[in-house]
N, C-alpha and C positions, 0 to 999 in steps of 0.2 A: 713570299721566303720561304719555304716548307723545306722546298726541295738544296735551299743551295750546304754542300758540307763545310762543318768546318773545322781548319788546327786551333786549339786552345797548347802554346807553350808554357811551361810552367800551373798545367791547368790541375796539379796534384796541391796545386801551393792555397793560402788562403783562401787568397782574392781568386786566383783558377779555380780552388774546384768549385764555389762557389759560383760563379760565369756558368763552369759546367754545366752542374745541376741547374740552371734557369731556361739556358739552349734543349738540353735533356726534354725539361719539360715543357720546353714551345714547339718539343717537334720536329728539331734542326737534328742535322747527320755528327756525328763528333767524335775528334782524332782527336786524343792528347797526348804530350809528347811532354816527357819529365824524366828526369832523372833520379827522381827521390832523394836525394841530399837532404830536402828541407819540406818538401815533399810528404802526405802522410797520405800513405792509400785507406786509410779511415772514411781519408773526407771524400772518396766516392762509392762507400759505401750504399749500396743497392742498388746503385746504376752500374756497373759494372759488365753487365751483357747488355748495353742499351750503349754503349761508348765505344772505340777503337782505343786504346792502349798501348805508346811505344815506347818504352822506354831507351833512353839515350840522351846526353849530354849536348845540351846548344852551342854548345864551342866544335861538334866535331862539324865541317859543312857536309858530309855522306847523309846524315843521321836526319841532319835537315834539312837538306835534301828528299831522301826519302818518306820523309811523314811529310811535306808538304804535298806531292806529288797524288793528285785527284780530287784537292780542296779547292773552294772554290772562296776561299774566303781567310785569315790566320789573321788571329787574334795575341799577339805575343804579348807575351804577362812573362816571361821563364829570366832570371833577377834575381840577385842575390840581395833579400831588405832586412834591415832590421839594424838600427843602429852600432848594437855592440862594434858588427862585423866591418864597418864602414872606418873603423877603430883599429883596431886587430887586425885584416885583411884587408886594405884600399886593394893592394896588387889582385887578389881574386875580385873582387867586387869589380874593376874595369875590367879582366879581364871577362869575365862573366856577362858580362855588360855589351860591352864594346864589340866582339868573336860573333855573338851568339843575333846581336844589331847586322853585322854586316852578313853571317850563315842563311838569313832569313831574307834579307832585301835578295840575295842572288838566287836561292831557291825559291821565291814570287818571280823572279823574272823568268826561271832559267824553265819553268811551267803555266806559263801564262797567268799567276794568279789575280786577279784584277781587283783584289780588297784584301788595306793589310791597318790593322787597329794596335798602336802601341801605345802598352802603360809605362808614361812619364811619370811623374812625384813632382808636389809642392815645393819639392825639397829644389827645384829646379832655382827659385826666385828667391831663396833665403829671408835676409828682414826684404819684405814688398814693400815698397816705397809709401804704397798706401792698401788702407784696411776699409771695406773687405776687398781682396782682393781679387783685377775678372784677370783673363787670360793674354792680355795683352803686356803684362808687364814684363821689366826687361830679366834674361835670366843672366845665372852672376855669381862667379865659384871668388868669394874676396880673396880667401891666400890658398896660392894652388900649393903649400905645405903641409898643411892641414887634412890627415888623412878622412877626415871628416866626409868632404867634398868628391872623393871617390865617387860616391854614389849620384851624386846631382852629375858632378862631369860628366859618367855612364849614361844620362837618363841625358841630357841637354844634347849630345855627338846621336841618341839614339831622334830625338824630337826635328835634330838640322838630320839627320839622314833622311830620315819618314820621309820631310816635308819636299827634300831638292828629290830624291828619288819619285816621289809622288804625282811632281810634276810633269815625269816622263814616260814613267813604265807603270803610273797605274788607273782604272779607271777612279776610286776611290781610295783615299788614307786618312785613316782619325788617329787625334791622339786625344789619351783622356792621360785628367791629372786626379788623385785619388788625396783627398785630404782628412788623415787620418781614421780610415778605415779601424773597429774596431768588433769584438766578436769572440761568440765560442770557437777556441781552438784556432786560434790566430800566431800560435807558436810563443815564445818565452820569453825574447829581447824588450816587449814595449811597455809604456808605461803601465796601460791598464795591468792585463794581465802578472806584472809582476808586485803593483798595489796588494792588489788582492791576494797575489799569495804569502806575502811579508805581512799581511796584514792578520789573514787568516792563524799566521803563526802566531804573534803577536797575539791574538785573540785568544788561544788555547794556553800560551804561559801562564796568565797570570788576569785577574780582572781590573778596571779601575780606570782610569786616564790611559791611551797610548801615547809614551811620543814616536813619534815617525816620522824618520829622518827621510827627506828629501834631496833630490840636483838642484841648486841656484834658489830663490826667495820664494817659489810659489806661488808668480805673479804673472809668470811669462803665460800666454793665452794659447789655446788651440781649439778649435771645432772637431769634435766625432761625432763620424757617422759610419750607424751600426748596419754590420753587413746585408741585408736584408734590401735596405734604402741604399748603400749604394750601389749594389747589385743591379735593382729595378733604376737607379742610376745610367752603368754600364747599359745596356740591353737598350733604355732609350735611346743611347748613345752610337749604339751600332743598327739599329733601328732605324730612325732617323735622323744622323746626323752627317754635316755636309763635308763632301770633298775637301780636303787641305783645312781641315777646323779644328782647332783644339776645344777641350770642354776639362770645367773642373767641376767634377762630382765628391758633396761634400754635403754641411750644412752651413746656416748662417750664424749658427747656436753657438756663441764664445766662451767659453771658459779658463779659468783659472785650474796651474796645478792646480793647486790649494785647495780649491773646491771637488775639482776632481777626487782629493783624497776626499774629503769631506760625505760628496755623496757615495765612494766607498765606506765610511767608517760609520755612516746611517745604514747603510746593507748590511753593516755588522753588528751592527745595533752600541757601539762604542764610542766614545768621543777622543778625541786624538790632540793631541799638537804638537803642530807642524815642528821639524827641527831645521833649520832651511843649511844647505850646504853649498859644495861649492858649482856649478851649471860647468856642463862637458862644455872644453872650445869651442867654438862655434855652434854649439848651439843655439834657436830663431829662440826668439822671446816671445815672437806675439804670427798667429798666421787666425785666418778665419777670409773663406774663399766669397768671390761671388757667384752666385750660379747662377742667376741669372740666362746665363743665355744654354743654359743645358735646357734652364724651368720654363723657356719658351716653347721648348720642346714638349713639355710634358712631364717634366720630371717634377717631384717632388714628395718629399723624406717626411714619413709617417710616425717614425719610433721615435719616444723623448729618449733622453739619455738617461731618466731615471728608469723607465722597461731594458733599454738593451742591455744598462749593467748592473744589472737584476740575471737576464741573461746570461749574462758575460760570467760573471762574479758563480754564480749556478754551474754551470761547467767545470769552471775548473777550478773550487772548491772537489767534486764528486769525481772530477780527475787530475787531481794532483799528481797521485803516483806516476804519472806520464811524465814529470818534468824529470830535465835530465839534471844531475848531479851537480854538474854545472854548465852554465852557457859553452856548448861548444862553437869551433866555428868546421862550416858543414864538408865535409872530405867529398872533396869533386876530383880530385886526382887519380879518387880508384873507381871515379863512377862507371857506369856501362856505359861506351861509345854506341 
């Protein structure tokens, strides 16, 4: 596989940049396409000279066609992530997701690229009918009026297009569904960094027990996977995954949001009192993947939640100055084409 050349769309994003580092470390040739609207050059610091970088918008067909020329595989991760954006800019989420998928497929077909790997999401099945949840569960949009499901809908469209085009135009198409990936520099619109920064601020404000408001009751659950374990799973998927197959990447270590807050309070050495609040409309109450399909190919998470949260909290406490004054919707309208 060392002779293969990869195009990674969204390659300066949190997951994309981790994948780029892993590919470079494995001796692969890598080209990155990103418009830097949510990505950050610091995430590929140290390997700039080992990759080819194209700044451009995934929604521009000419840009994608140019970026795809001469590669053997496209790893498509470019998307607008972050729950806050699903509610505030659903049209942008759909625009990037759907146009991006169409452009990637067209570019692959034009250049006769035999392999395509597409990032999906655990959001595609919402309230799963069984826990742990395997890859065969039905994909559901519970309410088309709820803007939250803009992301899930765009991911569903991506899956359906990739699999159906894959039957005719590709030698190998894979889909992977990340499940609550976290780690240093993951962005600012997610539960782990938001809890860390808010708890850090409350700790600095005084001593004693901290009153800590959250969304929902705190009994909602997730299974978090540290970025290093996730990337190892994704590399396993890329190297060993079978044509037209879908793979869940995550852990089976399920915990409640209340327990997550308590783990972070322990990191800060403080006691907290959870103050329940209103759950965002459409929020999923429980999520834990069945990872046996990928485990059969050799995937085995190794980083404990305590280890991963410490590494993540350390980074956010050191780099809190990088946080935006308020969460901003990415400005893609002016992004370079």
